[in-house]
C-alpha positions as CSV (number, residue, x, y, z in Angstrom):
1,M,8.0,2.0,-2.5
2,S,9.4,5.2,-4.2
3,T,10.0,3.4,-7.4
4,G,6.3,2.2,-7.4
5,T,5.2,5.8,-7.1
6,T,7.7,6.9,-9.9
7,A,6.3,4.0,-12.2
8,L,2.8,5.3,-11.6
9,L,3.9,9.0,-12.5
10,I,5.4,7.8,-15.8
11,G,2.6,5.6,-16.7
12,D,4.2,2.1,-16.3
13,L,1.4,0.3,-14.6
14,A,2.9,-3.1,-14.6
15,Q,6.1,-1.9,-13.0
16,A,4.2,0.3,-10.5
17,E,2.3,-2.8,-9.3
18,A,5.4,-4.9,-9.3
19,E,7.3,-2.4,-7.3
20,A,4.4,-2.0,-4.8
21,R,4.0,-5.6,-4.2
22,H,7.8,-6.0,-3.8
23,A,7.8,-3.3,-1.2
24,L,4.9,-5.0,0.7
25,A,6.5,-8.5,0.4
26,L,9.8,-7.1,1.9
27,L,7.9,-5.4,4.6
28,G,6.1,-8.7,5.3
29,Q,9.4,-10.4,6.0
30,R,10.1,-8.3,9.0
31,P,8.4,-8.9,12.4
32,Q,5.2,-7.1,12.7
33,E,6.6,-4.6,15.4
34,E,9.4,-3.6,13.1
35,Q,7.2,-3.0,9.9
36,S,7.0,0.6,8.9
37,A,3.6,2.1,8.8
38,H,4.9,4.7,6.3
39,V,6.1,2.2,3.8
40,R,2.7,0.3,4.0
41,A,0.9,3.7,3.8
42,S,2.6,4.6,0.6
43,A,3.0,1.1,-1.2
44,V,-0.7,0.0,-0.6
45,P,-2.2,3.1,-2.4
46,D,0.2,2.8,-5.1
47,L,-0.8,-0.9,-5.6
48,A,-4.4,-0.1,-5.6
49,H,-3.8,3.0,-8.0
50,A,-2.0,0.8,-10.5
51,R,-4.5,-1.8,-10.5
52,L,-7.4,0.8,-10.7
53,L,-5.6,2.4,-13.8
54,A,-5.3,-1.0,-15.3
55,D,-9.0,-1.6,-14.9
56,D,-8.4,-4.4,-12.4
57,V,-11.2,-3.6,-10.1
58,D,-11.2,-7.1,-8.4
59,G,-7.4,-6.4,-7.7
60,V,-8.1,-3.1,-6.1
61,A,-10.6,-4.6,-3.7
62,E,-8.0,-7.4,-2.9
63,S,-5.3,-5.1,-2.2
64,N,-7.5,-2.9,0.1
65,A,-8.9,-5.9,1.9
66,Q,-5.7,-7.6,2.3
67,D,-3.2,-4.8,2.9
68,L,-4.8,-1.6,3.9
69,W,-5.1,-2.2,7.6
70,I,-2.4,-0.8,9.7
71,S,-1.9,-2.5,13.0
72,T,-0.6,-0.3,15.8
73,G,-1.4,-2.6,18.7
74,R,-4.5,-0.6,19.3
75,T,-7.7,-0.6,17.1
76,P,-6.7,-0.9,13.5
77,R,-7.8,1.8,11.2
78,A,-7.9,2.2,7.4
79,Y,-5.2,4.6,6.1
80,L,-7.0,7.7,4.9
81,P,-4.5,10.4,4.1
82,D,-6.8,13.3,4.7
83,D,-8.4,11.9,7.9
84,P,-6.9,13.5,11.1
85,L,-8.1,10.6,13.2
86,T,-6.1,8.1,11.2
87,D,-3.7,6.4,13.5
88,I,-0.7,5.4,11.4
89,V,2.1,5.3,14.1
């Protein structure tokens, strides 16, 4: 997850997308109750950001639809970093 963010910061969009996808793939291998909301909440925006900067609008929409929901056993909410009502635990 951190390598995806770093790749974004240095402008390596292909590496940023690959690292974010890798983080999400590793997360997906764990049982849902053991998946880290923190990792997902960091990797998903990195993935969407890398795709957006690469002009892959369809890829942004796909990443948001597929990965942005965080399940907490309660009502799932989209991760919005500035939303105090966002439930990410």
